[in-house]
PDB file of the backbone (N, CA, C, O) and the ligand in Angstrom, with CONECT records:
HET     ZN  A 101       1
ATOM      1  N   MET A   1     -28.301  20.189  29.492  1.00  0.00           N
ATOM      2  CA  MET A   1     -27.536  21.318  29.100  1.00  0.00           C
ATOM      3  C   MET A   1     -26.659  20.799  27.839  1.00  0.00           C
ATOM      4  O   MET A   1     -26.124  19.693  27.758  1.00  0.00           O
ATOM      5  N   THR A   2     -26.628  21.815  26.890  1.00  0.00           N
ATOM      6  CA  THR A   2     -25.798  21.575  25.680  1.00  0.00           C
ATOM      7  C   THR A   2     -24.422  22.037  25.850  1.00  0.00           C
ATOM      8  O   THR A   2     -24.221  23.176  26.273  1.00  0.00           O
ATOM      9  N   ARG A   3     -23.490  21.280  25.568  1.00  0.00           N
ATOM     10  CA  ARG A   3     -21.959  21.532  25.624  1.00  0.00           C
ATOM     11  C   ARG A   3     -21.422  21.606  24.353  1.00  0.00           C
ATOM     12  O   ARG A   3     -21.636  20.670  23.583  1.00  0.00           O
ATOM     13  N   ILE A   4     -20.680  22.670  23.952  1.00  0.00           N
ATOM     14  CA  ILE A   4     -20.017  22.786  22.648  1.00  0.00           C
ATOM     15  C   ILE A   4     -18.754  21.831  22.568  1.00  0.00           C
ATOM     16  O   ILE A   4     -17.922  21.895  23.473  1.00  0.00           O
ATOM     17  N   LEU A   5     -18.592  20.993  21.569  1.00  0.00           N
ATOM     18  CA  LEU A   5     -17.347  20.189  21.626  1.00  0.00           C
ATOM     19  C   LEU A   5     -16.462  20.572  20.570  1.00  0.00           C
ATOM     20  O   LEU A   5     -15.259  20.337  20.689  1.00  0.00           O
ATOM     21  N   SER A   6     -16.940  21.163  19.500  1.00  0.00           N
ATOM     22  CA  SER A   6     -16.145  21.619  18.441  1.00  0.00           C
ATOM     23  C   SER A   6     -17.048  22.642  17.651  1.00  0.00           C
ATOM     24  O   SER A   6     -18.146  23.018  18.061  1.00  0.00           O
ATOM     25  N   ALA A   7     -16.457  23.053  16.457  1.00  0.00           N
ATOM     26  CA  ALA A   7     -17.265  24.111  15.699  1.00  0.00           C
ATOM     27  C   ALA A   7     -18.473  23.400  15.131  1.00  0.00           C
ATOM     28  O   ALA A   7     -19.389  24.113  14.721  1.00  0.00           O
ATOM     29  N   THR A   8     -18.587  22.152  15.057  1.00  0.00           N
ATOM     30  CA  THR A   8     -19.660  21.458  14.335  1.00  0.00           C
ATOM     31  C   THR A   8     -20.479  20.594  15.300  1.00  0.00           C
ATOM     32  O   THR A   8     -21.620  20.274  14.965  1.00  0.00           O
ATOM     33  N   LEU A   9     -19.994  20.209  16.430  1.00  0.00           N
ATOM     34  CA  LEU A   9     -20.505  19.209  17.328  1.00  0.00           C
ATOM     35  C   LEU A   9     -20.775  19.583  18.651  1.00  0.00           C
ATOM     36  O   LEU A   9     -19.949  20.258  19.266  1.00  0.00           O
ATOM     37  N   VAL A  10     -21.960  19.184  19.231  1.00  0.00           N
ATOM     38  CA  VAL A  10     -22.242  19.523  20.629  1.00  0.00           C
ATOM     39  C   VAL A  10     -22.593  18.223  21.322  1.00  0.00           C
ATOM     40  O   VAL A  10     -22.826  17.205  20.670  1.00  0.00           O
ATOM     41  N   ARG A  11     -22.630  18.258  22.636  1.00  0.00           N
ATOM     42  CA  ARG A  11     -23.143  17.158  23.517  1.00  0.00           C
ATOM     43  C   ARG A  11     -24.468  17.752  23.978  1.00  0.00           C
ATOM     44  O   ARG A  11     -24.529  18.805  24.612  1.00  0.00           O
ATOM     45  N   ASP A  12     -25.448  17.077  23.652  1.00  0.00           N
ATOM     46  CA  ASP A  12     -26.842  17.589  24.025  1.00  0.00           C
ATOM     47  C   ASP A  12     -27.286  17.136  25.406  1.00  0.00           C
ATOM     48  O   ASP A  12     -26.533  16.441  26.089  1.00  0.00           O
ATOM     49  N   SER A  13     -28.468  17.503  25.831  1.00  0.00           N
ATOM     50  CA  SER A  13     -28.977  17.269  27.139  1.00  0.00           C
ATOM     51  C   SER A  13     -29.330  15.829  27.385  1.00  0.00           C
ATOM     52  O   SER A  13     -29.548  15.422  28.526  1.00  0.00           O
ATOM     53  N   ASP A  14     -29.393  15.013  26.265  1.00  0.00           N
ATOM     54  CA  ASP A  14     -29.526  13.523  26.457  1.00  0.00           C
ATOM     55  C   ASP A  14     -28.167  12.827  26.273  1.00  0.00           C
ATOM     56  O   ASP A  14     -28.106  11.684  25.820  1.00  0.00           O
ATOM     57  N   ASP A  15     -27.086  13.526  26.627  1.00  0.00           N
ATOM     58  CA  ASP A  15     -25.826  12.891  26.432  1.00  0.00           C
ATOM     59  C   ASP A  15     -25.523  12.218  25.012  1.00  0.00           C
ATOM     60  O   ASP A  15     -24.859  11.187  24.900  1.00  0.00           O
ATOM     61  N   ALA A  16     -26.045  12.866  24.021  1.00  0.00           N
ATOM     62  CA  ALA A  16     -25.794  12.427  22.694  1.00  0.00           C
ATOM     63  C   ALA A  16     -24.829  13.379  21.952  1.00  0.00           C
ATOM     64  O   ALA A  16     -24.835  14.571  22.257  1.00  0.00           O
ATOM     65  N   ILE A  17     -24.029  12.928  21.025  1.00  0.00           N
ATOM     66  CA  ILE A  17     -23.258  13.880  20.252  1.00  0.00           C
ATOM     67  C   ILE A  17     -24.252  14.194  19.120  1.00  0.00           C
ATOM     68  O   ILE A  17     -24.928  13.334  18.556  1.00  0.00           O
ATOM     69  N   ALA A  18     -24.274  15.514  18.842  1.00  0.00           N
ATOM     70  CA  ALA A  18     -25.172  16.066  17.980  1.00  0.00           C
ATOM     71  C   ALA A  18     -24.586  17.168  17.191  1.00  0.00           C
ATOM     72  O   ALA A  18     -23.594  17.786  17.578  1.00  0.00           O
ATOM     73  N   CYS A  19     -25.266  17.438  15.965  1.00  0.00           N
ATOM     74  CA  CYS A  19     -24.873  18.619  15.152  1.00  0.00           C
ATOM     75  C   CYS A  19     -25.119  19.823  15.814  1.00  0.00           C
ATOM     76  O   CYS A  19     -26.204  19.975  16.376  1.00  0.00           O
ATOM     77  N   ALA A  20     -24.252  20.724  15.830  1.00  0.00           N
ATOM     78  CA  ALA A  20     -24.296  22.017  16.419  1.00  0.00           C
ATOM     79  C   ALA A  20     -25.275  22.922  15.694  1.00  0.00           C
ATOM     80  O   ALA A  20     -25.849  23.835  16.288  1.00  0.00           O
ATOM     81  N   GLY A  21     -25.468  22.657  14.367  1.00  0.00           N
ATOM     82  CA  GLY A  21     -26.288  23.385  13.574  1.00  0.00           C
ATOM     83  C   GLY A  21     -27.822  23.125  13.861  1.00  0.00           C
ATOM     84  O   GLY A  21     -28.590  24.069  14.049  1.00  0.00           O
ATOM     85  N   CYS A  22     -28.195  21.941  13.885  1.00  0.00           N
ATOM     86  CA  CYS A  22     -29.652  21.451  13.870  1.00  0.00           C
ATOM     87  C   CYS A  22     -30.026  20.691  14.923  1.00  0.00           C
ATOM     88  O   CYS A  22     -31.213  20.537  15.212  1.00  0.00           O
ATOM     89  N   GLY A  23     -29.030  20.139  15.600  1.00  0.00           N
ATOM     90  CA  GLY A  23     -29.228  19.286  16.870  1.00  0.00           C
ATOM     91  C   GLY A  23     -29.544  17.767  16.585  1.00  0.00           C
ATOM     92  O   GLY A  23     -29.918  17.017  17.487  1.00  0.00           O
ATOM     93  N   HIS A  24     -29.375  17.364  15.308  1.00  0.00           N
ATOM     94  CA  HIS A  24     -29.548  16.074  14.890  1.00  0.00           C
ATOM     95  C   HIS A  24     -28.532  15.207  15.681  1.00  0.00           C
ATOM     96  O   HIS A  24     -27.320  15.410  15.628  1.00  0.00           O
ATOM     97  N   ALA A  25     -29.094  14.256  16.396  1.00  0.00           N
ATOM     98  CA  ALA A  25     -28.383  13.265  17.205  1.00  0.00           C
ATOM     99  C   ALA A  25     -27.447  12.333  16.420  1.00  0.00           C
ATOM    100  O   ALA A  25     -27.929  11.812  15.414  1.00  0.00           O
ATOM    101  N   LEU A  26     -26.247  12.069  16.725  1.00  0.00           N
ATOM    102  CA  LEU A  26     -25.224  11.114  16.004  1.00  0.00           C
ATOM    103  C   LEU A  26     -24.955  10.026  16.777  1.00  0.00           C
ATOM    104  O   LEU A  26     -24.179   9.203  16.291  1.00  0.00           O
ATOM    105  N   GLY A  27     -25.440   9.802  17.946  1.00  0.00           N
ATOM    106  CA  GLY A  27     -25.162   8.648  18.785  1.00  0.00           C
ATOM    107  C   GLY A  27     -24.662   9.196  20.197  1.00  0.00           C
ATOM    108  O   GLY A  27     -24.394  10.372  20.445  1.00  0.00           O
ATOM    109  N   PRO A  28     -24.591   8.153  21.043  1.00  0.00           N
ATOM    110  CA  PRO A  28     -24.268   8.547  22.526  1.00  0.00           C
ATOM    111  C   PRO A  28     -22.784   8.921  22.633  1.00  0.00           C
ATOM    112  O   PRO A  28     -21.890   8.458  21.923  1.00  0.00           O
ATOM    113  N   ALA A  29     -22.642   9.824  23.618  1.00  0.00           N
ATOM    114  CA  ALA A  29     -21.204  10.311  23.825  1.00  0.00           C
ATOM    115  C   ALA A  29     -20.383   9.023  24.240  1.00  0.00           C
ATOM    116  O   ALA A  29     -20.853   8.108  24.916  1.00  0.00           O
ATOM    117  N   GLY A  30     -19.097   9.076  23.745  1.00  0.00           N
ATOM    118  CA  GLY A  30     -18.210   7.990  24.094  1.00  0.00           C
ATOM    119  C   GLY A  30     -18.232   6.976  23.072  1.00  0.00           C
ATOM    120  O   GLY A  30     -17.521   5.981  23.211  1.00  0.00           O
ATOM    121  N   GLN A  31     -19.007   7.123  22.008  1.00  0.00           N
ATOM    122  CA  GLN A  31     -19.101   6.227  20.879  1.00  0.00           C
ATOM    123  C   GLN A  31     -18.768   6.950  19.618  1.00  0.00           C
ATOM    124  O   GLN A  31     -19.033   8.148  19.512  1.00  0.00           O
ATOM    125  N   PRO A  32     -18.181   6.256  18.627  1.00  0.00           N
ATOM    126  CA  PRO A  32     -17.892   6.917  17.279  1.00  0.00           C
ATOM    127  C   PRO A  32     -19.238   7.440  16.705  1.00  0.00           C
ATOM    128  O   PRO A  32     -20.251   6.750  16.589  1.00  0.00           O
ATOM    129  N   TRP A  33     -19.118   8.750  16.361  1.00  0.00           N
ATOM    130  CA  TRP A  33     -20.305   9.313  15.838  1.00  0.00           C
ATOM    131  C   TRP A  33     -20.335   9.297  14.159  1.00  0.00           C
ATOM    132  O   TRP A  33     -21.382   9.585  13.580  1.00  0.00           O
ATOM    133  N   LYS A  34     -19.271   8.987  13.506  1.00  0.00           N
ATOM    134  CA  LYS A  34     -19.031   9.109  12.122  1.00  0.00           C
ATOM    135  C   LYS A  34     -19.911   8.130  11.404  1.00  0.00           C
ATOM    136  O   LYS A  34     -20.388   8.506  10.334  1.00  0.00           O
ATOM    137  N   PRO A  35     -20.186   6.955  11.831  1.00  0.00           N
ATOM    138  CA  PRO A  35     -21.105   6.055  11.155  1.00  0.00           C
ATOM    139  C   PRO A  35     -22.526   6.633  11.044  1.00  0.00           C
ATOM    140  O   PRO A  35     -23.280   6.247  10.150  1.00  0.00           O
ATOM    141  N   ALA A  36     -22.874   7.506  11.900  1.00  0.00           N
ATOM    142  CA  ALA A  36     -24.345   8.059  11.859  1.00  0.00           C
ATOM    143  C   ALA A  36     -24.440   9.189  10.874  1.00  0.00           C
ATOM    144  O   ALA A  36     -25.526   9.636  10.504  1.00  0.00           O
ATOM    145  N   ALA A  37     -23.127   9.702  10.401  1.00  0.00           N
ATOM    146  CA  ALA A  37     -23.250  10.912   9.471  1.00  0.00           C
ATOM    147  C   ALA A  37     -23.499  10.326   7.941  1.00  0.00           C
ATOM    148  O   ALA A  37     -23.457   9.123   7.685  1.00  0.00           O
ATOM    149  N   VAL A  38     -23.716  11.175   7.142  1.00  0.00           N
ATOM    150  CA  VAL A  38     -23.795  10.891   5.594  1.00  0.00           C
ATOM    151  C   VAL A  38     -22.465  11.028   5.183  1.00  0.00           C
ATOM    152  O   VAL A  38     -21.808  12.049   5.386  1.00  0.00           O
ATOM    153  N   LEU A  39     -21.960   9.827   4.494  1.00  0.00           N
ATOM    154  CA  LEU A  39     -20.609   9.945   4.033  1.00  0.00           C
ATOM    155  C   LEU A  39     -20.542  10.394   2.492  1.00  0.00           C
ATOM    156  O   LEU A  39     -21.321   9.910   1.670  1.00  0.00           O
ATOM    157  N   SER A  40     -19.693  11.225   2.190  1.00  0.00           N
ATOM    158  CA  SER A  40     -19.349  11.541   0.709  1.00  0.00           C
ATOM    159  C   SER A  40     -17.812  11.354   0.603  1.00  0.00           C
ATOM    160  O   SER A  40     -16.995  11.885   1.355  1.00  0.00           O
ATOM    161  N   GLU A  41     -17.538  10.547  -0.407  1.00  0.00           N
ATOM    162  CA  GLU A  41     -16.114  10.271  -0.773  1.00  0.00           C
ATOM    163  C   GLU A  41     -15.805  10.745  -2.216  1.00  0.00           C
ATOM    164  O   GLU A  41     -16.521  10.464  -3.177  1.00  0.00           O
ATOM    165  N   VAL A  42     -14.732  11.454  -2.277  1.00  0.00           N
ATOM    166  CA  VAL A  42     -14.215  11.990  -3.657  1.00  0.00           C
ATOM    167  C   VAL A  42     -12.803  11.695  -3.732  1.00  0.00           C
ATOM    168  O   VAL A  42     -12.100  11.678  -2.722  1.00  0.00           O
ATOM    169  N   ALA A  43     -12.326  11.444  -4.988  1.00  0.00           N
ATOM    170  CA  ALA A  43     -10.912  11.141  -5.255  1.00  0.00           C
ATOM    171  C   ALA A  43     -10.010  12.507  -4.988  1.00  0.00           C
ATOM    172  O   ALA A  43     -10.278  13.589  -5.512  1.00  0.00           O
ATOM    173  N   MET A  44      -8.970  12.294  -4.146  1.00  0.00           N
ATOM    174  CA  MET A  44      -8.142  13.404  -3.990  1.00  0.00           C
ATOM    175  C   MET A  44      -7.344  13.856  -5.107  1.00  0.00           C
ATOM    176  O   MET A  44      -6.846  14.981  -5.133  1.00  0.00           O
ATOM    177  N   LYS A  45      -7.208  12.968  -6.070  1.00  0.00           N
ATOM    178  CA  LYS A  45      -6.332  13.292  -7.302  1.00  0.00           C
ATOM    179  C   LYS A  45      -6.852  14.620  -7.826  1.00  0.00           C
ATOM    180  O   LYS A  45      -8.034  14.778  -8.129  1.00  0.00           O
ATOM    181  N   GLY A  46      -5.950  15.548  -7.919  1.00  0.00           N
ATOM    182  CA  GLY A  46      -6.228  16.800  -8.482  1.00  0.00           C
ATOM    183  C   GLY A  46      -6.879  17.851  -7.649  1.00  0.00           C
ATOM    184  O   GLY A  46      -7.032  18.995  -8.076  1.00  0.00           O
ATOM    185  N   LEU A  47      -7.257  17.477  -6.481  1.00  0.00           N
ATOM    186  CA  LEU A  47      -7.865  18.345  -5.481  1.00  0.00           C
ATOM    187  C   LEU A  47      -6.954  19.252  -4.902  1.00  0.00           C
ATOM    188  O   LEU A  47      -7.257  20.442  -4.820  1.00  0.00           O
ATOM    189  N   GLY A  48      -5.838  18.815  -4.477  1.00  0.00           N
ATOM    190  CA  GLY A  48      -4.902  19.470  -3.607  1.00  0.00           C
ATOM    191  C   GLY A  48      -3.536  19.647  -4.245  1.00  0.00           C
ATOM    192  O   GLY A  48      -2.579  19.865  -3.502  1.00  0.00           O
ATOM    193  N   GLY A  49      -3.380  19.579  -5.432  1.00  0.00           N
ATOM    194  CA  GLY A  49      -2.074  19.696  -6.141  1.00  0.00           C
ATOM    195  C   GLY A  49      -1.319  18.408  -6.128  1.00  0.00           C
ATOM    196  O   GLY A  49      -1.850  17.337  -5.836  1.00  0.00           O
ATOM    197  N   ALA A  50      -0.018  18.550  -6.466  1.00  0.00           N
ATOM    198  CA  ALA A  50       0.839  17.356  -6.528  1.00  0.00           C
ATOM    199  C   ALA A  50       0.908  16.597  -5.387  1.00  0.00           C
ATOM    200  O   ALA A  50       0.823  15.379  -5.544  1.00  0.00           O
ATOM    201  N   PRO A  51       1.062  17.094  -4.107  1.00  0.00           N
ATOM    202  CA  PRO A  51       1.292  16.364  -3.045  1.00  0.00           C
ATOM    203  C   PRO A  51       0.072  15.350  -2.715  1.00  0.00           C
ATOM    204  O   PRO A  51       0.268  14.363  -2.006  1.00  0.00           O
ATOM    205  N   TYR A  52      -1.065  15.615  -3.210  1.00  0.00           N
ATOM    206  CA  TYR A  52      -2.261  14.776  -2.986  1.00  0.00           C
ATOM    207  C   TYR A  52      -2.670  13.903  -4.256  1.00  0.00           C
ATOM    208  O   TYR A  52      -3.661  13.174  -4.299  1.00  0.00           O
ATOM    209  N   SER A  53      -1.822  14.079  -5.199  1.00  0.00           N
ATOM    210  CA  SER A  53      -2.112  13.344  -6.447  1.00  0.00           C
ATOM    211  C   SER A  53      -1.158  12.207  -6.674  1.00  0.00           C
ATOM    212  O   SER A  53      -1.273  11.549  -7.709  1.00  0.00           O
ATOM    213  N   ALA A  54      -0.178  11.906  -5.749  1.00  0.00           N
ATOM    214  CA  ALA A  54       0.731  10.844  -5.996  1.00  0.00           C
ATOM    215  C   ALA A  54       0.021   9.522  -5.789  1.00  0.00           C
ATOM    216  O   ALA A  54       0.330   8.586  -6.527  1.00  0.00           O
ATOM    217  N   ALA A  55      -0.930   9.354  -4.826  1.00  0.00           N
ATOM    218  CA  ALA A  55      -1.561   8.138  -4.664  1.00  0.00           C
ATOM    219  C   ALA A  55      -3.017   8.208  -5.447  1.00  0.00           C
ATOM    220  O   ALA A  55      -3.949   8.932  -5.096  1.00  0.00           O
ATOM    221  N   ASP A  56      -3.021   7.428  -6.429  1.00  0.00           N
ATOM    222  CA  ASP A  56      -4.205   7.423  -7.363  1.00  0.00           C
ATOM    223  C   ASP A  56      -5.446   7.146  -6.700  1.00  0.00           C
ATOM    224  O   ASP A  56      -6.470   7.653  -7.157  1.00  0.00           O
ATOM    225  N   ASP A  57      -5.499   6.399  -5.669  1.00  0.00           N
ATOM    226  CA  ASP A  57      -6.720   5.944  -5.007  1.00  0.00           C
ATOM    227  C   ASP A  57      -6.955   6.862  -3.651  1.00  0.00           C
ATOM    228  O   ASP A  57      -7.922   6.551  -2.955  1.00  0.00           O
ATOM    229  N   ALA A  58      -6.236   7.830  -3.288  1.00  0.00           N
ATOM    230  CA  ALA A  58      -6.453   8.458  -2.066  1.00  0.00           C
ATOM    231  C   ALA A  58      -7.885   9.244  -2.165  1.00  0.00           C
ATOM    232  O   ALA A  58      -8.252   9.813  -3.194  1.00  0.00           O
ATOM    233  N   LEU A  59      -8.539   9.204  -1.118  1.00  0.00           N
ATOM    234  CA  LEU A  59      -9.929   9.725  -0.967  1.00  0.00           C
ATOM    235  C   LEU A  59     -10.017  10.840   0.039  1.00  0.00           C
ATOM    236  O   LEU A  59      -9.359  10.809   1.079  1.00  0.00           O
ATOM    237  N   LEU A  60     -10.842  11.838  -0.274  1.00  0.00           N
ATOM    238  CA  LEU A  60     -11.298  12.786   0.719  1.00  0.00           C
ATOM    239  C   LEU A  60     -12.665  12.443   1.210  1.00  0.00           C
ATOM    240  O   LEU A  60     -13.652  12.529   0.480  1.00  0.00           O
ATOM    241  N   ARG A  61     -12.709  12.081   2.365  1.00  0.00           N
ATOM    242  CA  ARG A  61     -14.182  11.666   3.059  1.00  0.00           C
ATOM    243  C   ARG A  61     -14.648  12.898   3.765  1.00  0.00           C
ATOM    244  O   ARG A  61     -13.948  13.616   4.479  1.00  0.00           O
ATOM    245  N   ARG A  62     -15.959  13.065   3.472  1.00  0.00           N
ATOM    246  CA  ARG A  62     -16.566  14.233   4.162  1.00  0.00           C
ATOM    247  C   ARG A  62     -17.793  13.647   4.818  1.00  0.00           C
ATOM    248  O   ARG A  62     -18.595  12.962   4.183  1.00  0.00           O
ATOM    249  N   PHE A  63     -17.936  13.956   6.225  1.00  0.00           N
ATOM    250  CA  PHE A  63     -19.013  13.453   6.958  1.00  0.00           C
ATOM    251  C   PHE A  63     -20.029  14.583   7.117  1.00  0.00           C
ATOM    252  O   PHE A  63     -19.681  15.656   7.611  1.00  0.00           O
ATOM    253  N   LEU A  64     -21.256  14.365   6.714  1.00  0.00           N
ATOM    254  CA  LEU A  64     -22.363  15.481   6.647  1.00  0.00           C
ATOM    255  C   LEU A  64     -23.368  15.190   7.636  1.00  0.00           C
ATOM    256  O   LEU A  64     -23.624  14.028   7.953  1.00  0.00           O
ATOM    257  N   CYS A  65     -23.944  16.178   8.136  1.00  0.00           N
ATOM    258  CA  CYS A  65     -25.185  15.894   9.070  1.00  0.00           C
ATOM    259  C   CYS A  65     -26.340  15.480   8.230  1.00  0.00           C
ATOM    260  O   CYS A  65     -26.666  16.118   7.229  1.00  0.00           O
ATOM    261  N   PRO A  66     -26.990  14.355   8.658  1.00  0.00           N
ATOM    262  CA  PRO A  66     -28.136  13.878   7.942  1.00  0.00           C
ATOM    263  C   PRO A  66     -29.358  14.807   8.105  1.00  0.00           C
ATOM    264  O   PRO A  66     -30.324  14.751   7.345  1.00  0.00           O
ATOM    265  N   GLY A  67     -29.260  15.657   9.133  1.00  0.00           N
ATOM    266  CA  GLY A  67     -30.461  16.567   9.218  1.00  0.00           C
ATOM    267  C   GLY A  67     -30.427  17.819   8.466  1.00  0.00           C
ATOM    268  O   GLY A  67     -31.474  18.289   8.019  1.00  0.00           O
ATOM    269  N   CYS A  68     -29.189  18.451   8.277  1.00  0.00           N
ATOM    270  CA  CYS A  68     -29.090  19.630   7.663  1.00  0.00           C
ATOM    271  C   CYS A  68     -28.030  19.768   6.539  1.00  0.00           C
ATOM    272  O   CYS A  68     -27.949  20.756   5.809  1.00  0.00           O
ATOM    273  N   GLY A  69     -27.281  18.754   6.477  1.00  0.00           N
ATOM    274  CA  GLY A  69     -26.235  18.760   5.399  1.00  0.00           C
ATOM    275  C   GLY A  69     -24.901  19.464   5.775  1.00  0.00           C
ATOM    276  O   GLY A  69     -23.957  19.521   4.987  1.00  0.00           O
ATOM    277  N   THR A  70     -24.879  19.971   6.964  1.00  0.00           N
ATOM    278  CA  THR A  70     -23.509  20.672   7.378  1.00  0.00           C
ATOM    279  C   THR A  70     -22.490  19.713   7.309  1.00  0.00           C
ATOM    280  O   THR A  70     -22.638  18.546   7.673  1.00  0.00           O
ATOM    281  N   LEU A  71     -21.302  20.254   6.779  1.00  0.00           N
ATOM    282  CA  LEU A  71     -20.113  19.458   6.889  1.00  0.00           C
ATOM    283  C   LEU A  71     -19.597  19.309   8.281  1.00  0.00           C
ATOM    284  O   LEU A  71     -19.233  20.321   8.880  1.00  0.00           O
ATOM    285  N   LEU A  72     -19.535  18.178   8.828  1.00  0.00           N
ATOM    286  CA  LEU A  72     -19.173  18.074  10.307  1.00  0.00           C
ATOM    287  C   LEU A  72     -17.639  17.755  10.528  1.00  0.00           C
ATOM    288  O   LEU A  72     -17.027  18.186  11.505  1.00  0.00           O
ATOM    289  N   ASP A  73     -17.064  16.968   9.549  1.00  0.00           N
ATOM    290  CA  ASP A  73     -15.732  16.661   9.616  1.00  0.00           C
ATOM    291  C   ASP A  73     -15.278  16.102   8.259  1.00  0.00           C
ATOM    292  O   ASP A  73     -16.091  15.796   7.387  1.00  0.00           O
ATOM    293  N   SER A  74     -13.944  15.980   8.113  1.00  0.00           N
ATOM    294  CA  SER A  74     -13.385  15.396   6.872  1.00  0.00           C
ATOM    295  C   SER A  74     -12.117  14.653   7.257  1.00  0.00           C
ATOM    296  O   SER A  74     -11.566  14.865   8.337  1.00  0.00           O
ATOM    297  N   GLU A  75     -11.655  13.773   6.362  1.00  0.00           N
ATOM    298  CA  GLU A  75     -10.356  13.071   6.598  1.00  0.00           C
ATOM    299  C   GLU A  75      -9.931  12.496   5.338  1.00  0.00           C
ATOM    300  O   GLU A  75     -10.795  12.307   4.482  1.00  0.00           O
ATOM    301  N   THR A  76      -8.726  12.191   5.100  1.00  0.00           N
ATOM    302  CA  THR A  76      -8.169  11.539   4.002  1.00  0.00           C
ATOM    303  C   THR A  76      -7.963  10.080   4.324  1.00  0.00           C
ATOM    304  O   THR A  76      -7.629   9.711   5.450  1.00  0.00           O
ATOM    305  N   ALA A  77      -8.179   9.214   3.261  1.00  0.00           N
ATOM    306  CA  ALA A  77      -8.159   7.741   3.608  1.00  0.00           C
ATOM    307  C   ALA A  77      -7.920   6.985   2.112  1.00  0.00           C
ATOM    308  O   ALA A  77      -8.106   7.543   1.030  1.00  0.00           O
ATOM    309  N   LEU A  78      -7.533   5.793   2.268  1.00  0.00           N
ATOM    310  CA  LEU A  78      -7.525   4.867   1.062  1.00  0.00           C
ATOM    311  C   LEU A  78      -8.839   4.071   1.140  1.00  0.00           C
ATOM    312  O   LEU A  78      -9.406   3.841   2.208  1.00  0.00           O
ATOM    313  N   PRO A  79      -9.244   3.705   0.050  1.00  0.00           N
ATOM    314  CA  PRO A  79     -10.475   2.904  -0.131  1.00  0.00           C
ATOM    315  C   PRO A  79     -10.449   1.632   0.864  1.00  0.00           C
ATOM    316  O   PRO A  79      -9.530   0.813   0.877  1.00  0.00           O
ATOM    317  N   GLY A  80     -11.490   1.588   1.624  1.00  0.00           N
ATOM    318  CA  GLY A  80     -11.589   0.406   2.591  1.00  0.00           C
ATOM    319  C   GLY A  80     -11.078   0.624   3.832  1.00  0.00           C
ATOM    320  O   GLY A  80     -11.313  -0.199   4.717  1.00  0.00           O
ATOM    321  N   ASP A  81     -10.263   1.819   4.105  1.00  0.00           N
ATOM    322  CA  ASP A  81      -9.783   2.112   5.316  1.00  0.00           C
ATOM    323  C   ASP A  81     -10.908   2.352   6.408  1.00  0.00           C
ATOM    324  O   ASP A  81     -11.915   2.987   6.094  1.00  0.00           O
ATOM    325  N   PRO A  82     -10.743   1.847   7.694  1.00  0.00           N
ATOM    326  CA  PRO A  82     -11.792   2.259   8.613  1.00  0.00           C
ATOM    327  C   PRO A  82     -11.746   3.767   8.778  1.00  0.00           C
ATOM    328  O   PRO A  82     -10.792   4.445   8.396  1.00  0.00           O
ATOM    329  N   PHE A  83     -12.857   4.265   9.382  1.00  0.00           N
ATOM    330  CA  PHE A  83     -12.862   5.653   9.619  1.00  0.00           C
ATOM    331  C   PHE A  83     -11.909   5.932  10.736  1.00  0.00           C
ATOM    332  O   PHE A  83     -11.747   5.084  11.613  1.00  0.00           O
ATOM    333  N   LEU A  84     -11.243   7.116  10.756  1.00  0.00           N
ATOM    334  CA  LEU A  84     -10.461   7.539  11.894  1.00  0.00           C
ATOM    335  C   LEU A  84     -11.399   7.624  13.123  1.00  0.00           C
ATOM    336  O   LEU A  84     -12.438   8.281  13.184  1.00  0.00           O
ATOM    337  N   GLU A  85     -10.851   6.837  14.103  1.00  0.00           N
ATOM    338  CA  GLU A  85     -11.886   6.859  15.309  1.00  0.00           C
ATOM    339  C   GLU A  85     -11.873   8.269  15.943  1.00  0.00           C
ATOM    340  O   GLU A  85     -10.841   8.894  16.188  1.00  0.00           O
ATOM    341  N   ASP A  86     -13.064   8.679  16.170  1.00  0.00           N
ATOM    342  CA  ASP A  86     -13.260  10.107  16.654  1.00  0.00           C
ATOM    343  C   ASP A  86     -14.267  10.135  17.661  1.00  0.00           C
ATOM    344  O   ASP A  86     -15.389  10.600  17.457  1.00  0.00           O
ATOM    345  N   VAL A  87     -13.849   9.592  18.866  1.00  0.00           N
ATOM    346  CA  VAL A  87     -14.758   9.622  19.922  1.00  0.00           C
ATOM    347  C   VAL A  87     -14.497  11.003  20.703  1.00  0.00           C
ATOM    348  O   VAL A  87     -13.502  11.157  21.410  1.00  0.00           O
ATOM    349  N   VAL A  88     -15.408  11.923  20.529  1.00  0.00           N
ATOM    350  CA  VAL A  88     -15.117  13.199  21.031  1.00  0.00           C
ATOM    351  C   VAL A  88     -15.277  13.399  22.507  1.00  0.00           C
ATOM    352  O   VAL A  88     -14.756  14.384  23.031  1.00  0.00           O
ATOM    353  N   GLU A  89     -15.967  12.528  23.221  1.00  0.00           N
ATOM    354  CA  GLU A  89     -16.165  12.776  24.567  1.00  0.00           C
ATOM    355  C   GLU A  89     -16.680  11.384  25.225  1.00  0.00           C
ATOM    356  O   GLU A  89     -17.539  10.705  24.663  1.00  0.00           O
ATOM    357  N   ALA A  90     -16.146  11.050  26.335  1.00  0.00           N
ATOM    358  CA  ALA A  90     -16.563   9.935  27.019  1.00  0.00           C
ATOM    359  C   ALA A  90     -17.749  10.156  27.890  1.00  0.00           C
ATOM    360  O   ALA A  90     -18.212   9.226  28.551  1.00  0.00           O
TER     361      ALA A  90
HETATM  362 ZN    ZN A 101     -27.406  19.347  11.364  1.00  0.00          ZN2+
END
């Protein structure tokens, strides 16, 4: 049975976290799924106005589905920061 976890993620019948759009599995439930996504990083400078331009090296990270390219999640970070741990279900 597939269970909806968010607008972009589901828990599939194999107990994997998967893309809601295409079903591409991103890893077992209870484990971080972001390392299995395609990562795109762009500089925040200039993207969100002055509040996001103060730190020259702030990044917008976008986590995309390897199967269909859907944007699954995003976060801001500094270069080298670990991903925000995002275990969506144990
Ligand atoms: Zn997908």
